[in-house]
Biopython code that builds the backbone (N, CA, C, O; Angstrom):
import numpy as np
from Bio.PDB.StructureBuilder import StructureBuilder

atoms = [
    (1, "UNK", "N", (16.396, 32.460, 94.660)),
    (1, "UNK", "CA", (15.448, 32.817, 93.642)),
    (1, "UNK", "C", (16.171, 33.015, 92.332)),
    (1, "UNK", "O", (17.171, 33.726, 92.225)),
    (2, "UNK", "N", (15.614, 32.351, 91.346)),
    (2, "UNK", "CA", (16.215, 32.453, 90.042)),
    (2, "UNK", "C", (15.712, 33.721, 89.366)),
    (2, "UNK", "O", (14.528, 34.050, 89.430)),
    (3, "UNK", "N", (16.631, 34.423, 88.719)),
    (3, "UNK", "CA", (16.270, 35.630, 88.007)),
    (3, "UNK", "C", (16.231, 36.870, 88.897)),
    (3, "UNK", "O", (15.925, 37.959, 88.411)),
    (4, "UNK", "N", (16.532, 36.732, 90.176)),
    (4, "UNK", "CA", (16.531, 37.898, 91.074)),
    (4, "UNK", "C", (17.769, 38.743, 90.797)),
    (4, "UNK", "O", (18.853, 38.223, 90.534)),
    (5, "UNK", "N", (17.586, 40.002, 90.860)),
    (5, "UNK", "CA", (18.696, 40.930, 90.628)),
    (5, "UNK", "C", (19.334, 41.234, 91.977)),
    (5, "UNK", "O", (18.658, 41.603, 92.938)),
    (6, "UNK", "N", (20.653, 41.069, 92.023)),
    (6, "UNK", "CA", (21.385, 41.367, 93.254)),
    (6, "UNK", "C", (22.131, 42.685, 93.079)),
    (6, "UNK", "O", (22.901, 42.857, 92.134)),
    (7, "UNK", "N", (21.896, 43.585, 93.977)),
    (7, "UNK", "CA", (22.573, 44.882, 93.948)),
    (7, "UNK", "C", (23.656, 44.861, 95.008)),
    (7, "UNK", "O", (23.397, 44.593, 96.181)),
    (8, "UNK", "N", (24.868, 45.145, 94.577)),
    (8, "UNK", "CA", (25.967, 45.197, 95.541)),
    (8, "UNK", "C", (25.819, 46.459, 96.381)),
    (8, "UNK", "O", (25.640, 47.559, 95.858)),
    (9, "UNK", "N", (25.896, 46.278, 97.651)),
    (9, "UNK", "CA", (25.818, 47.408, 98.558)),
    (9, "UNK", "C", (27.225, 47.755, 99.031)),
    (9, "UNK", "O", (28.055, 46.871, 99.242)),
    (10, "UNK", "N", (27.486, 49.054, 99.196)),
    (10, "UNK", "CA", (28.809, 49.434, 99.669)),
    (10, "UNK", "C", (29.036, 48.903, 101.080)),
    (10, "UNK", "O", (28.093, 48.633, 101.823)),
    (11, "UNK", "N", (30.269, 48.766, 101.415)),
    (11, "UNK", "CA", (30.610, 48.276, 102.739)),
    (11, "UNK", "C", (30.031, 49.214, 103.788)),
    (11, "UNK", "O", (29.984, 50.432, 103.613)),
    (12, "UNK", "N", (29.602, 48.614, 104.862)),
    (12, "UNK", "CA", (29.001, 49.396, 105.929)),
    (12, "UNK", "C", (30.019, 50.389, 106.493)),
    (12, "UNK", "O", (31.158, 50.014, 106.773)),
    (13, "UNK", "N", (29.623, 51.639, 106.659)),
    (13, "UNK", "CA", (30.499, 52.650, 107.234)),
    (13, "UNK", "C", (31.319, 53.418, 106.208)),
    (13, "UNK", "O", (32.025, 54.357, 106.576)),
    (14, "UNK", "N", (31.247, 53.051, 104.943)),
    (14, "UNK", "CA", (32.036, 53.750, 103.929)),
    (14, "UNK", "C", (31.594, 55.208, 103.812)),
    (14, "UNK", "O", (32.428, 56.087, 103.601)),
    (15, "UNK", "N", (30.307, 55.472, 103.945)),
    (15, "UNK", "CA", (29.805, 56.847, 103.881)),
    (15, "UNK", "C", (30.260, 57.661, 105.067)),
    (15, "UNK", "O", (30.505, 58.862, 104.947)),
    (16, "UNK", "N", (30.375, 57.011, 106.215)),
    (16, "UNK", "CA", (30.812, 57.724, 107.412)),
    (16, "UNK", "C", (32.285, 58.129, 107.317)),
    (16, "UNK", "O", (32.682, 59.162, 107.858)),
    (17, "UNK", "N", (33.079, 57.332, 106.644)),
    (17, "UNK", "CA", (34.490, 57.680, 106.474)),
    (17, "UNK", "C", (34.606, 58.946, 105.627)),
    (17, "UNK", "O", (35.391, 59.840, 105.943)),
    (18, "UNK", "N", (33.834, 59.018, 104.566)),
    (18, "UNK", "CA", (33.836, 60.220, 103.725)),
    (18, "UNK", "C", (33.327, 61.440, 104.483)),
    (18, "UNK", "O", (33.863, 62.538, 104.331)),
    (19, "UNK", "N", (32.296, 61.251, 105.295)),
    (19, "UNK", "CA", (31.759, 62.346, 106.092)),
    (19, "UNK", "C", (32.793, 62.806, 107.125)),
    (19, "UNK", "O", (32.930, 64.003, 107.376)),
    (20, "UNK", "N", (33.507, 61.871, 107.713)),
    (20, "UNK", "CA", (34.557, 62.216, 108.669)),
    (20, "UNK", "C", (35.672, 63.008, 108.003)),
    (20, "UNK", "O", (36.196, 63.964, 108.574)),
    (21, "UNK", "N", (36.027, 62.600, 106.789)),
    (21, "UNK", "CA", (37.081, 63.318, 106.062)),
    (21, "UNK", "C", (36.641, 64.747, 105.746)),
    (21, "UNK", "O", (37.440, 65.677, 105.857)),
    (22, "UNK", "N", (35.392, 64.928, 105.357)),
    (22, "UNK", "CA", (34.871, 66.266, 105.078)),
    (22, "UNK", "C", (34.896, 67.104, 106.358)),
    (22, "UNK", "O", (35.254, 68.281, 106.321)),
    (23, "UNK", "N", (34.520, 66.509, 107.481)),
    (23, "UNK", "CA", (34.539, 67.217, 108.759)),
    (23, "UNK", "C", (35.955, 67.647, 109.125)),
    (23, "UNK", "O", (36.162, 68.778, 109.563)),
    (24, "UNK", "N", (36.919, 66.769, 108.952)),
    (24, "UNK", "CA", (38.312, 67.092, 109.282)),
    (24, "UNK", "C", (38.820, 68.223, 108.388)),
    (24, "UNK", "O", (39.463, 69.151, 108.879)),
    (25, "UNK", "N", (38.546, 68.162, 107.109)),
    (25, "UNK", "CA", (38.995, 69.209, 106.188)),
    (25, "UNK", "C", (38.349, 70.542, 106.554)),
    (25, "UNK", "O", (39.024, 71.572, 106.549)),
    (26, "UNK", "N", (37.055, 70.542, 106.872)),
    (26, "UNK", "CA", (36.370, 71.777, 107.249)),
    (26, "UNK", "C", (36.936, 72.341, 108.555)),
    (26, "UNK", "O", (37.119, 73.552, 108.675)),
    (27, "UNK", "N", (37.214, 71.480, 109.526)),
    (27, "UNK", "CA", (37.775, 71.929, 110.798)),
    (27, "UNK", "C", (39.163, 72.538, 110.608)),
    (27, "UNK", "O", (39.475, 73.576, 111.190)),
    (28, "UNK", "N", (39.985, 71.895, 109.799)),
    (28, "UNK", "CA", (41.328, 72.425, 109.532)),
    (28, "UNK", "C", (41.231, 73.773, 108.806)),
    (28, "UNK", "O", (41.996, 74.690, 109.105)),
    (29, "UNK", "N", (40.306, 73.897, 107.863)),
    (29, "UNK", "CA", (40.133, 75.164, 107.145)),
    (29, "UNK", "C", (39.689, 76.269, 108.099)),
    (29, "UNK", "O", (40.208, 77.383, 108.031)),
    (30, "UNK", "N", (38.744, 75.983, 108.981)),
    (30, "UNK", "CA", (38.288, 76.990, 109.938)),
    (30, "UNK", "C", (39.406, 77.394, 110.895)),
    (30, "UNK", "O", (39.579, 78.578, 111.182)),
    (31, "UNK", "N", (40.158, 76.426, 111.385)),
    (31, "UNK", "CA", (41.281, 76.753, 112.255)),
    (31, "UNK", "C", (42.298, 77.624, 111.527)),
    (31, "UNK", "O", (42.851, 78.554, 112.114)),
    (32, "UNK", "N", (42.544, 77.332, 110.269)),
    (32, "UNK", "CA", (43.466, 78.139, 109.481)),
    (32, "UNK", "C", (42.975, 79.569, 109.321)),
    (32, "UNK", "O", (43.763, 80.511, 109.409)),
    (33, "UNK", "N", (41.689, 79.734, 109.088)),
    (33, "UNK", "CA", (41.117, 81.076, 108.949)),
    (33, "UNK", "C", (41.244, 81.844, 110.260)),
    (33, "UNK", "O", (41.633, 83.011, 110.261)),
    (34, "UNK", "N", (40.917, 81.193, 111.376)),
    (34, "UNK", "CA", (40.998, 81.879, 112.670)),
    (34, "UNK", "C", (42.438, 82.226, 113.030)),
    (34, "UNK", "O", (42.707, 83.314, 113.538)),
    (35, "UNK", "N", (43.357, 81.313, 112.771)),
    (35, "UNK", "CA", (44.780, 81.597, 113.049)),
    (35, "UNK", "C", (45.278, 82.737, 112.147)),
    (35, "UNK", "O", (46.022, 83.610, 112.593)),
    (36, "UNK", "N", (44.867, 82.718, 110.900)),
    (36, "UNK", "CA", (45.261, 83.781, 109.982)),
    (36, "UNK", "C", (44.717, 85.128, 110.416)),
    (36, "UNK", "O", (45.422, 86.135, 110.338)),
    (37, "UNK", "N", (43.473, 85.160, 110.871)),
    (37, "UNK", "CA", (42.876, 86.417, 111.343)),
    (37, "UNK", "C", (43.592, 86.923, 112.592)),
    (37, "UNK", "O", (43.821, 88.123, 112.740)),
    (38, "UNK", "N", (43.941, 86.013, 113.479)),
    (38, "UNK", "CA", (44.672, 86.411, 114.686)),
    (38, "UNK", "C", (46.050, 86.962, 114.324)),
    (38, "UNK", "O", (46.481, 87.975, 114.874)),
    (39, "UNK", "N", (46.738, 86.298, 113.403)),
    (39, "UNK", "CA", (48.053, 86.771, 112.973)),
    (39, "UNK", "C", (47.924, 88.147, 112.322)),
    (39, "UNK", "O", (48.726, 89.040, 112.598)),
    (40, "UNK", "N", (46.926, 88.323, 111.466)),
    (40, "UNK", "CA", (46.720, 89.597, 110.783)),
    (40, "UNK", "C", (46.463, 90.717, 111.793)),
    (40, "UNK", "O", (47.010, 91.812, 111.667)),
    (41, "UNK", "N", (45.633, 90.435, 112.788)),
    (41, "UNK", "CA", (45.351, 91.451, 113.804)),
    (41, "UNK", "C", (46.611, 91.833, 114.565)),
    (41, "UNK", "O", (46.848, 93.013, 114.824)),
    (42, "UNK", "N", (47.422, 90.839, 114.926)),
    (42, "UNK", "CA", (48.625, 91.104, 115.713)),
    (42, "UNK", "C", (49.736, 91.766, 114.916)),
    (42, "UNK", "O", (50.464, 92.602, 115.452)),
    (43, "UNK", "N", (49.880, 91.411, 113.651)),
    (43, "UNK", "CA", (51.034, 91.863, 112.878)),
    (43, "UNK", "C", (50.746, 92.952, 111.847)),
    (43, "UNK", "O", (51.673, 93.601, 111.363)),
    (44, "UNK", "N", (49.485, 93.160, 111.508)),
    (44, "UNK", "CA", (49.166, 94.144, 110.471)),
    (44, "UNK", "C", (48.165, 95.184, 110.969)),
    (44, "UNK", "O", (48.424, 96.385, 110.883)),
    (45, "UNK", "N", (47.034, 94.733, 111.484)),
    (45, "UNK", "CA", (45.945, 95.661, 111.792)),
    (45, "UNK", "C", (46.259, 96.580, 112.973)),
    (45, "UNK", "O", (46.179, 97.801, 112.839)),
    (46, "UNK", "N", (46.613, 96.015, 114.117)),
    (46, "UNK", "CA", (46.862, 96.852, 115.297)),
    (46, "UNK", "C", (48.131, 97.686, 115.148)),
    (46, "UNK", "O", (48.115, 98.848, 115.553)),
    (47, "UNK", "N", (49.221, 97.174, 114.597)),
    (47, "UNK", "CA", (50.418, 98.018, 114.457)),
    (47, "UNK", "C", (50.211, 99.281, 113.622)),
    (47, "UNK", "O", (51.036, 100.193, 113.689)),
    (48, "UNK", "N", (49.148, 99.360, 112.847)),
    (48, "UNK", "CA", (48.851, 100.592, 112.101)),
    (48, "UNK", "C", (48.632, 101.769, 113.045)),
    (48, "UNK", "O", (48.818, 102.923, 112.658)),
    (49, "UNK", "N", (48.241, 101.481, 114.269)),
    (49, "UNK", "CA", (47.929, 102.529, 115.235)),
    (49, "UNK", "C", (49.139, 102.900, 116.092)),
    (49, "UNK", "O", (49.022, 103.745, 116.979)),
    (50, "UNK", "N", (50.286, 102.290, 115.848)),
    (50, "UNK", "CA", (51.479, 102.539, 116.656)),
    (50, "UNK", "C", (52.027, 103.941, 116.463)),
    (50, "UNK", "O", (52.643, 104.481, 117.382)),
    (51, "UNK", "N", (51.831, 104.542, 115.317)),
    (51, "UNK", "CA", (52.380, 105.863, 115.046)),
    (51, "UNK", "C", (51.779, 106.915, 115.975)),
    (51, "UNK", "O", (52.497, 107.794, 116.452)),
    (52, "UNK", "N", (50.476, 106.839, 116.238)),
    (52, "UNK", "CA", (49.815, 107.826, 117.109)),
    (52, "UNK", "C", (48.677, 107.143, 117.870)),
    (52, "UNK", "O", (47.504, 107.359, 117.565)),
    (53, "UNK", "N", (49.028, 106.315, 118.862)),
    (53, "UNK", "CA", (47.976, 105.593, 119.582)),
    (53, "UNK", "C", (47.028, 106.505, 120.354)),
    (53, "UNK", "O", (45.850, 106.182, 120.502)),
    (54, "UNK", "N", (47.526, 107.644, 120.850)),
    (54, "UNK", "CA", (46.662, 108.547, 121.613)),
    (54, "UNK", "C", (45.533, 109.098, 120.739)),
    (54, "UNK", "O", (44.395, 109.214, 121.194)),
    (55, "UNK", "N", (45.841, 109.431, 119.505)),
    (55, "UNK", "CA", (44.805, 109.941, 118.594)),
    (55, "UNK", "C", (43.777, 108.856, 118.280)),
    (55, "UNK", "O", (42.579, 109.133, 118.223)),
    (56, "UNK", "N", (44.240, 107.630, 118.078)),
    (56, "UNK", "CA", (43.309, 106.535, 117.790)),
    (56, "UNK", "C", (42.388, 106.280, 118.975)),
    (56, "UNK", "O", (41.185, 106.091, 118.796)),
    (57, "UNK", "N", (42.946, 106.275, 120.185)),
    (57, "UNK", "CA", (42.127, 106.051, 121.384)),
    (57, "UNK", "C", (41.152, 107.212, 121.580)),
    (57, "UNK", "O", (40.009, 106.992, 121.981)),
    (58, "UNK", "N", (41.581, 108.430, 121.306)),
    (58, "UNK", "CA", (40.682, 109.588, 121.423)),
    (58, "UNK", "C", (39.529, 109.476, 120.426)),
    (58, "UNK", "O", (38.386, 109.793, 120.757)),
    (59, "UNK", "N", (39.825, 109.031, 119.222)),
    (59, "UNK", "CA", (38.756, 108.867, 118.216)),
    (59, "UNK", "C", (37.779, 107.779, 118.633)),
    (59, "UNK", "O", (36.569, 107.930, 118.466)),
    (60, "UNK", "N", (38.300, 106.682, 119.178)),
    (60, "UNK", "CA", (37.414, 105.617, 119.658)),
    (60, "UNK", "C", (36.525, 106.163, 120.771)),
    (60, "UNK", "O", (35.335, 105.850, 120.823)),
    (61, "UNK", "N", (37.090, 106.975, 121.660)),
    (61, "UNK", "CA", (36.294, 107.592, 122.716)),
    (61, "UNK", "C", (35.170, 108.445, 122.158)),
    (61, "UNK", "O", (34.053, 108.420, 122.674)),
    (62, "UNK", "N", (35.460, 109.204, 121.101)),
    (62, "UNK", "CA", (34.415, 110.015, 120.461)),
    (62, "UNK", "C", (33.367, 109.128, 119.785)),
    (62, "UNK", "O", (32.174, 109.425, 119.830)),
    (63, "UNK", "N", (33.815, 108.050, 119.164)),
    (63, "UNK", "CA", (32.871, 107.134, 118.508)),
    (63, "UNK", "C", (31.888, 106.572, 119.526)),
    (63, "UNK", "O", (30.700, 106.430, 119.236)),
    (64, "UNK", "N", (32.385, 106.254, 120.720)),
    (64, "UNK", "CA", (31.535, 105.653, 121.746)),
    (64, "UNK", "C", (30.645, 106.659, 122.463)),
    (64, "UNK", "O", (29.656, 106.269, 123.082)),
    (65, "UNK", "N", (30.977, 107.951, 122.392)),
    (65, "UNK", "CA", (30.237, 108.920, 123.190)),
    (65, "UNK", "C", (29.447, 109.950, 122.384)),
    (65, "UNK", "O", (28.548, 110.590, 122.932)),
    (66, "UNK", "N", (29.755, 110.125, 121.113)),
    (66, "UNK", "CA", (29.098, 111.153, 120.304)),
    (66, "UNK", "C", (28.364, 110.481, 119.139)),
    (66, "UNK", "O", (28.932, 109.622, 118.465)),
    (67, "UNK", "N", (27.096, 110.869, 118.898)),
    (67, "UNK", "CA", (26.347, 110.228, 117.799)),
    (67, "UNK", "C", (26.995, 110.401, 116.426)),
    (67, "UNK", "O", (27.025, 109.452, 115.642)),
    (68, "UNK", "N", (27.507, 111.573, 116.123)),
    (68, "UNK", "CA", (28.196, 111.825, 114.842)),
    (68, "UNK", "C", (29.580, 112.383, 115.152)),
    (68, "UNK", "O", (29.779, 113.598, 115.128)),
    (69, "UNK", "N", (30.537, 111.503, 115.442)),
    (69, "UNK", "CA", (31.843, 111.978, 115.915)),
    (69, "UNK", "C", (32.594, 112.835, 114.907)),
    (69, "UNK", "O", (33.355, 113.719, 115.302)),
    (70, "UNK", "N", (32.400, 112.597, 113.633)),
    (70, "UNK", "CA", (33.122, 113.376, 112.620)),
    (70, "UNK", "C", (32.419, 114.680, 112.297)),
    (70, "UNK", "O", (33.004, 115.560, 111.665)),
    (71, "UNK", "N", (31.169, 114.814, 112.724)),
    (71, "UNK", "CA", (30.406, 116.010, 112.359)),
    (71, "UNK", "C", (30.275, 116.095, 110.851)),
    (71, "UNK", "O", (29.844, 115.136, 110.211)),
    (72, "UNK", "N", (30.639, 117.226, 110.278)),
    (72, "UNK", "CA", (30.621, 117.387, 108.822)),
    (72, "UNK", "C", (32.014, 117.213, 108.230)),
    (72, "UNK", "O", (32.215, 117.438, 107.036)),
    (73, "UNK", "N", (32.976, 116.813, 109.058)),
    (73, "UNK", "CA", (34.353, 116.651, 108.601)),
    (73, "UNK", "C", (34.608, 115.286, 107.994)),
    (73, "UNK", "O", (33.683, 114.538, 107.679)),
    (74, "UNK", "N", (35.874, 114.985, 107.840)),
    (74, "UNK", "CA", (36.286, 113.706, 107.237)),
    (74, "UNK", "C", (35.938, 112.540, 108.158)),
    (74, "UNK", "O", (36.195, 112.585, 109.361)),
    (75, "UNK", "N", (35.358, 111.511, 107.584)),
    (75, "UNK", "CA", (34.962, 110.346, 108.379)),
    (75, "UNK", "C", (36.011, 109.247, 108.375)),
    (75, "UNK", "O", (35.985, 108.374, 109.242)),
    (76, "UNK", "N", (36.931, 109.270, 107.424)),
    (76, "UNK", "CA", (37.909, 108.182, 107.306)),
    (76, "UNK", "C", (38.685, 107.930, 108.585)),
    (76, "UNK", "O", (38.828, 106.767, 108.963)),
    (77, "UNK", "N", (39.202, 108.953, 109.287)),
    (77, "UNK", "CA", (39.941, 108.655, 110.523)),
    (77, "UNK", "C", (39.089, 107.919, 111.559)),
    (77, "UNK", "O", (39.605, 107.110, 112.330)),
    (78, "UNK", "N", (37.794, 108.200, 111.572)),
    (78, "UNK", "CA", (36.912, 107.540, 112.527)),
    (78, "UNK", "C", (36.584, 106.119, 112.085)),
    (78, "UNK", "O", (36.415, 105.232, 112.922)),
    (79, "UNK", "N", (36.494, 105.901, 110.794)),
    (79, "UNK", "CA", (36.280, 104.545, 110.281)),
    (79, "UNK", "C", (37.485, 103.682, 110.597)),
    (79, "UNK", "O", (37.337, 102.530, 111.007)),
    (80, "UNK", "N", (38.675, 104.228, 110.409)),
    (80, "UNK", "CA", (39.902, 103.502, 110.713)),
    (80, "UNK", "C", (39.968, 103.206, 112.213)),
    (80, "UNK", "O", (40.314, 102.093, 112.609)),
    (81, "UNK", "N", (39.641, 104.185, 113.039)),
    (81, "UNK", "CA", (39.665, 103.984, 114.486)),
    (81, "UNK", "C", (38.593, 102.991, 114.931)),
    (81, "UNK", "O", (38.789, 102.267, 115.908)),
    (82, "UNK", "N", (37.476, 102.950, 114.232)),
    (82, "UNK", "CA", (36.401, 102.023, 114.598)),
    (82, "UNK", "C", (36.833, 100.571, 114.458)),
    (82, "UNK", "O", (36.262, 99.698, 115.111)),
    (83, "UNK", "N", (37.822, 100.295, 113.628)),
    (83, "UNK", "CA", (38.326, 98.925, 113.508)),
    (83, "UNK", "C", (38.889, 98.445, 114.838)),
    (83, "UNK", "O", (38.855, 97.250, 115.132)),
    (84, "UNK", "N", (39.405, 99.363, 115.640)),
    (84, "UNK", "CA", (39.928, 98.988, 116.955)),
    (84, "UNK", "C", (38.829, 98.423, 117.846)),
    (84, "UNK", "O", (39.082, 97.531, 118.655)),
    (85, "UNK", "N", (37.618, 98.933, 117.702)),
    (85, "UNK", "CA", (36.503, 98.427, 118.509)),
    (85, "UNK", "C", (36.260, 96.959, 118.186)),
    (85, "UNK", "O", (35.885, 96.177, 119.059)),
    (86, "UNK", "N", (36.474, 96.594, 116.939)),
    (86, "UNK", "CA", (36.320, 95.189, 116.536)),
    (86, "UNK", "C", (37.518, 94.346, 116.987)),
    (86, "UNK", "O", (37.348, 93.214, 117.440)),
    (87, "UNK", "N", (38.720, 94.897, 116.863)),
    (87, "UNK", "CA", (39.929, 94.145, 117.205)),
    (87, "UNK", "C", (40.101, 93.964, 118.710)),
    (87, "UNK", "O", (40.577, 92.925, 119.167)),
    (88, "UNK", "N", (39.712, 94.982, 119.474)),
    (88, "UNK", "CA", (39.793, 94.924, 120.942)),
    (88, "UNK", "C", (38.419, 95.349, 121.454)),
    (88, "UNK", "O", (38.216, 96.519, 121.778)),
    (89, "UNK", "N", (37.477, 94.414, 121.531)),
    (89, "UNK", "CA", (36.104, 94.783, 121.886)),
    (89, "UNK", "C", (35.957, 95.181, 123.355)),
    (89, "UNK", "O", (36.714, 94.748, 124.224)),
    (90, "UNK", "N", (34.964, 96.013, 123.590)),
    (90, "UNK", "CA", (34.641, 96.426, 124.950)),
    (90, "UNK", "C", (33.931, 95.270, 125.638)),
    (90, "UNK", "O", (33.058, 94.630, 125.051)),
    (91, "UNK", "N", (34.309, 95.006, 126.883)),
    (91, "UNK", "CA", (33.691, 93.914, 127.645)),
    (91, "UNK", "C", (32.318, 94.350, 128.145)),
    (91, "UNK", "O", (32.047, 95.540, 128.303)),
    (92, "UNK", "N", (31.470, 93.375, 128.387)),
    (92, "UNK", "CA", (30.131, 93.668, 128.896)),
    (92, "UNK", "C", (30.232, 94.373, 130.241)),
    (92, "UNK", "O", (30.905, 93.888, 131.151)),
    (93, "UNK", "N", (29.570, 95.507, 130.365)),
    (93, "UNK", "CA", (29.553, 96.252, 131.612)),
    (93, "UNK", "C", (30.808, 97.074, 131.883)),
    (93, "UNK", "O", (30.912, 97.719, 132.927)),
    (94, "UNK", "N", (31.757, 97.058, 130.958)),
    (94, "UNK", "CA", (32.998, 97.808, 131.150)),
    (94, "UNK", "C", (32.740, 99.287, 130.887)),
    (94, "UNK", "O", (32.156, 99.657, 129.869)),
    (95, "UNK", "N", (33.181, 100.119, 131.812)),
    (95, "UNK", "CA", (33.026, 101.569, 131.644)),
    (95, "UNK", "C", (33.872, 102.032, 130.464)),
    (95, "UNK", "O", (34.907, 101.442, 130.156)),
    (96, "UNK", "N", (33.415, 103.096, 129.809)),
    (96, "UNK", "CA", (34.133, 103.603, 128.639)),
    (96, "UNK", "C", (35.547, 104.024, 128.997)),
    (96, "UNK", "O", (36.480, 103.759, 128.240)),
    (97, "UNK", "N", (35.719, 104.673, 130.134)),
    (97, "UNK", "CA", (37.069, 105.108, 130.530)),
    (97, "UNK", "C", (37.985, 103.914, 130.777)),
    (97, "UNK", "O", (39.161, 103.952, 130.415)),
    (98, "UNK", "N", (37.458, 102.856, 131.389)),
    (98, "UNK", "CA", (38.258, 101.648, 131.629)),
    (98, "UNK", "C", (38.588, 100.965, 130.304)),
    (98, "UNK", "O", (39.694, 100.460, 130.113)),
    (99, "UNK", "N", (37.620, 100.955, 129.395)),
    (99, "UNK", "CA", (37.861, 100.357, 128.072)),
    (99, "UNK", "C", (38.935, 101.123, 127.311)),
    (99, "UNK", "O", (39.822, 100.518, 126.710)),
    (100, "UNK", "N", (38.861, 102.439, 127.334)),
    (100, "UNK", "CA", (39.857, 103.233, 126.607)),
    (100, "UNK", "C", (41.248, 103.047, 127.200)),
    (100, "UNK", "O", (42.232, 103.024, 126.460)),
    (101, "UNK", "N", (41.349, 102.913, 128.533)),
    (101, "UNK", "CA", (42.646, 102.651, 129.166)),
    (101, "UNK", "C", (43.166, 101.273, 128.755)),
    (101, "UNK", "O", (44.351, 101.109, 128.464)),
    (102, "UNK", "N", (42.267, 100.284, 128.734)),
    (102, "UNK", "CA", (42.671, 98.929, 128.314)),
    (102, "UNK", "C", (43.057, 98.915, 126.843)),
    (102, "UNK", "O", (44.003, 98.225, 126.462)),
    (103, "UNK", "N", (42.346, 99.662, 126.014)),
    (103, "UNK", "CA", (42.664, 99.761, 124.595)),
    (103, "UNK", "C", (44.042, 100.378, 124.388)),
    (103, "UNK", "O", (44.839, 99.882, 123.592)),
    (104, "UNK", "N", (44.316, 101.458, 125.106)),
    (104, "UNK", "CA", (45.629, 102.108, 125.018)),
    (104, "UNK", "C", (46.737, 101.141, 125.449)),
    (104, "UNK", "O", (47.783, 101.060, 124.805)),
    (105, "UNK", "N", (46.499, 100.409, 126.543)),
    (105, "UNK", "CA", (47.490, 99.438, 127.018)),
    (105, "UNK", "C", (47.710, 98.321, 125.998)),
    (105, "UNK", "O", (48.837, 97.869, 125.795)),
    (106, "UNK", "N", (46.632, 97.885, 125.364)),
    (106, "UNK", "CA", (46.730, 96.807, 124.358)),
    (106, "UNK", "C", (47.534, 97.277, 123.141)),
    (106, "UNK", "O", (48.366, 96.532, 122.623)),
    (107, "UNK", "N", (47.289, 98.494, 122.691)),
    (107, "UNK", "CA", (48.054, 99.033, 121.558)),
    (107, "UNK", "C", (49.520, 99.131, 121.937)),
    (107, "UNK", "O", (50.388, 98.730, 121.161)),
    (108, "UNK", "N", (49.808, 99.660, 123.117)),
    (108, "UNK", "CA", (51.199, 99.778, 123.558)),
    (108, "UNK", "C", (51.865, 98.412, 123.671)),
    (108, "UNK", "O", (53.032, 98.257, 123.314)),
    (109, "UNK", "N", (51.121, 97.417, 124.169)),
    (109, "UNK", "CA", (51.678, 96.066, 124.296)),
    (109, "UNK", "C", (52.020, 95.480, 122.921)),
    (109, "UNK", "O", (53.084, 94.889, 122.736)),
    (110, "UNK", "N", (51.124, 95.649, 121.985)),
    (110, "UNK", "CA", (51.357, 95.079, 120.654)),
    (110, "UNK", "C", (52.380, 95.866, 119.834)),
    (110, "UNK", "O", (52.964, 95.339, 118.887)),
    (111, "UNK", "N", (52.587, 97.110, 120.199)),
    (111, "UNK", "CA", (53.562, 97.931, 119.461)),
    (111, "UNK", "C", (54.961, 97.841, 120.048)),
    (111, "UNK", "O", (55.921, 98.311, 119.438)),
    (112, "UNK", "N", (55.084, 97.251, 121.207)),
    (112, "UNK", "CA", (56.403, 97.166, 121.866)),
    (112, "UNK", "C", (57.315, 96.170, 121.182)),
    (112, "UNK", "O", (58.454, 95.980, 121.609)),
]
sb = StructureBuilder()
sb.init_structure("model")
sb.init_model(0)
sb.init_chain("A")
sb.init_seg("    ")
for serial, (resi, resn, name, xyz) in enumerate(atoms, 1):
    if name == "N":
        sb.init_residue(resn, " ", resi, " ")
    sb.init_atom(name, np.array(xyz, "f"), 0.0, 1.0, " ", f" {name:<3s}", serial, name[0])
structure = sb.get_structure()
């Protein structure tokens, strides 16, 4: 056809290559974040409790068993101890006493 306009189309699959590259970059970034968080927990966050692990475990026990563990006193020690619940979570159906023993063992293992 004379006078028809021809539009060049990109090579088939060119968009998929770009999408694959974005996926790879996102996956590498997520892996880096998770590895960094694991390193931080092992080398910075948990070792903070090495000075007095018994007090930290006792505070976690109070957090799990008392509605207002600090009462009208300072809450900061309990907030700091609550981070342990996130770093070493209680397993489903695990008794509080078993969890506190496992938490104490985990702190001792990471502080050794």
